C-alpha positions as CSV (number, residue, x, y, z in Angstrom):
1,X,0.0,0.0,0.0
2,X,1.5,3.3,-1.0
3,X,1.5,6.3,1.3
4,X,1.1,9.7,-0.5
5,X,3.2,12.4,1.2
6,X,2.4,16.1,0.6
7,X,5.0,18.8,1.1
8,X,3.6,21.4,3.5
9,X,5.7,24.1,5.1
10,X,5.8,22.4,8.5
11,X,6.8,18.7,8.6
12,X,4.1,17.9,11.2
13,X,1.3,18.2,8.7
14,X,2.9,15.7,6.3
15,X,2.3,12.9,8.8
16,X,-1.4,13.6,9.0
17,X,-1.9,14.0,5.3
18,X,-0.2,10.7,4.5
19,X,-2.1,8.6,7.0
20,X,-5.5,10.0,5.9
21,X,-4.8,8.7,2.4
22,X,-4.2,5.2,3.8
23,X,-7.3,5.2,6.0
24,X,-9.6,6.3,3.2
25,X,-8.3,3.4,1.0
26,X,-10.0,0.9,3.4
27,X,-13.3,-0.6,2.5
28,X,-16.1,-0.3,5.1
29,X,-16.9,-3.4,7.2
30,X,-20.1,-4.4,8.9
31,X,-20.5,-3.3,12.5
32,X,-20.8,-6.9,13.8
33,X,-17.6,-8.0,12.1
34,X,-15.8,-4.8,13.4
35,X,-16.7,-5.6,17.0
36,X,-15.5,-9.2,16.6
37,X,-12.3,-8.1,14.8
38,X,-11.4,-5.6,17.5
39,X,-11.6,-8.4,20.1
40,X,-9.6,-10.9,18.0
41,X,-6.9,-8.3,17.3
42,X,-6.3,-7.6,21.0
43,X,-3.9,-10.5,21.4
44,X,-1.7,-9.3,18.5
45,X,-0.7,-6.0,20.2
46,X,3.1,-5.9,20.9
47,X,5.5,-3.4,22.5
48,X,7.4,-1.7,19.7
49,X,10.7,0.1,20.4
50,X,11.9,2.7,17.9
51,X,15.0,1.7,15.9
52,X,17.0,4.5,17.7
53,X,15.5,3.4,21.1
54,X,14.0,6.9,21.8
55,X,10.3,5.8,22.2
56,X,8.2,2.7,22.9
57,X,4.5,2.1,22.1
58,X,2.1,-0.8,21.8
59,X,1.4,-1.5,18.1
60,X,-1.0,-4.0,16.4
61,X,1.8,-6.1,14.9
62,X,5.0,-4.8,13.3
63,X,4.4,-1.2,11.9
64,X,5.4,-0.1,8.4
65,X,8.2,2.4,8.4
66,X,8.3,5.4,5.9
67,X,11.3,7.8,5.9
68,X,11.5,11.0,3.9
69,X,13.9,14.0,3.9
70,X,12.2,17.3,3.4
71,X,13.7,20.7,2.8
72,X,12.3,23.5,5.1
73,X,13.3,27.0,6.0
74,X,15.4,25.4,8.8
75,X,17.3,23.1,6.4
76,X,16.7,19.5,5.7
77,X,14.5,17.6,8.2
78,X,14.1,13.8,8.3
79,X,10.6,12.5,8.7
80,X,9.9,9.1,10.2
81,X,6.5,7.5,10.2
82,X,5.5,4.2,11.8
83,X,2.1,2.9,10.7
84,X,0.1,0.1,12.1
85,X,-3.2,-1.1,10.5
86,X,-5.1,-4.1,11.7
87,X,-6.7,-6.0,8.9
88,X,-10.4,-5.5,8.3
89,X,-10.6,-2.3,10.4
90,X,-11.0,1.3,9.3
91,X,-8.2,2.6,11.6
92,X,-4.6,3.6,11.4
93,X,-2.3,3.8,14.4
94,X,0.6,6.2,13.7
95,X,3.7,7.4,15.4
96,X,5.5,10.1,13.5
97,X,8.4,12.3,14.4
98,X,10.9,14.8,13.1
99,X,14.1,16.2,14.7
100,X,14.6,20.0,14.6
101,X,18.0,21.5,14.1
102,X,19.7,21.9,17.5
103,X,19.7,25.7,17.3
104,X,16.0,25.9,16.4
105,X,15.0,23.5,19.1
106,X,16.9,25.4,21.7
107,X,15.6,28.9,20.8
108,X,12.0,28.1,20.1
109,X,9.4,27.8,22.9
110,X,8.0,24.2,22.9
111,X,4.5,25.5,23.2
112,X,5.0,27.5,20.1
113,X,6.1,24.4,18.2
114,X,3.1,22.4,19.5
115,X,0.7,25.2,18.5
116,X,2.2,25.4,15.0
117,X,1.9,21.7,14.6
118,X,-1.8,21.8,15.6
119,X,-2.5,24.7,13.2
120,X,-0.8,23.0,10.3
121,X,-2.5,19.6,11.0
122,X,-5.9,21.3,10.9
123,X,-5.1,23.4,7.8
124,X,-3.5,20.6,5.8
125,X,-6.3,18.0,6.5
126,X,-9.0,20.7,6.2
127,X,-10.4,19.6,9.6
128,X,-12.4,21.1,12.4
129,X,-11.1,21.0,15.9
130,X,-13.3,19.1,18.3
131,X,-11.1,19.3,21.5
132,X,-7.7,20.4,22.7
133,X,-5.8,20.2,25.9
134,X,-2.3,20.6,27.2
135,X,-0.6,17.3,28.4
136,X,2.8,16.0,29.5
137,X,4.6,12.8,28.7
138,X,5.1,10.3,31.5
139,X,8.6,11.8,32.1
140,X,7.4,15.4,32.0
141,X,7.9,16.6,28.4
142,X,5.4,19.2,27.2
143,X,2.6,18.1,25.0
144,X,-0.8,18.7,23.5
145,X,-3.7,16.4,22.7
146,X,-6.1,17.4,19.9
147,X,-9.1,15.7,18.3
148,X,-10.4,16.8,15.0
149,X,-12.7,15.7,12.1
150,X,-12.3,16.2,8.4
151,X,-15.1,16.7,5.8
152,X,-15.1,13.0,5.0
153,X,-15.9,12.1,8.7
154,X,-12.5,10.8,9.6
155,X,-11.7,11.4,13.2
156,X,-8.1,11.9,14.4
157,X,-6.9,11.8,18.0
158,X,-3.4,13.2,18.1
159,X,-1.0,13.5,21.1
160,X,2.0,15.6,20.3
161,X,5.1,15.9,22.5
162,X,8.2,18.0,22.2
163,X,11.2,16.2,23.7
164,X,14.9,16.8,23.3
165,X,14.6,18.6,20.0
166,X,12.1,16.2,18.5
167,X,8.4,16.5,17.8
168,X,6.5,13.3,18.3
169,X,2.9,12.8,17.0
170,X,1.0,9.7,18.3
171,X,-2.2,9.5,16.3
172,X,-5.2,7.3,15.8
173,X,-7.3,7.9,12.6
174,X,-10.6,6.2,12.2
175,X,-14.3,6.6,11.3
176,X,-17.1,7.7,13.6
177,X,-18.7,4.3,13.2
178,X,-15.5,2.3,14.0
179,X,-14.4,4.6,16.8
180,X,-17.0,3.3,19.3
181,X,-15.9,-0.3,18.9
182,X,-12.2,0.7,19.3
183,X,-12.5,3.0,22.3
184,X,-10.4,0.8,24.6
185,X,-7.8,0.1,22.0
186,X,-7.4,3.7,21.1
187,X,-7.0,4.9,24.7
188,X,-4.7,2.0,25.4
189,X,-2.5,2.8,22.4
190,X,-2.3,6.5,23.2
191,X,-1.5,5.8,26.9
192,X,1.2,3.3,26.0
193,X,3.5,5.8,24.2
194,X,6.6,6.6,26.2
195,X,9.5,8.9,25.4
196,X,12.8,7.2,26.4
197,X,15.2,9.7,27.9
198,X,18.7,9.8,26.3
199,X,21.6,8.9,28.6
């Protein structure tokens, strides 16, 4: 399955755009089979550790990895996307991150980076914000959780964290119909994400 990647000004929005393309490629399933599938998939969740060891998260099987280098006003930025999609479900579990140049990460207020990421995510996906709140990672890094819906009815819950010069986005993208069957899986997935501090 190909993932289309757009080229917005801020790298954060690329992650959202690409995963929307993947979710919309899924065929709808019957509600009964969705409920059964969500139960049967529970046993396949496994702890995934990033290749560089800087985060861990529960994923429904081994995620697909997409890497891209993008030119921005700050110079080249490497984008990393990890995508998990259980079969027969209209849902995508995504962890995406990009590292900012050291000087930019040191000078810029983390809250400003998070606010910019929120603004670009909404603009790029042409979505309406449902809810937003400030959060922190389990080890104290600043973050923001947003929930938004696009014109096609896809709902995204996105937890963003800024830690040690890196912007993480932990997202679940699904449909309104599927969301109610996956409530526990979605919450468990988002809560399982941990930033691993560098020694």
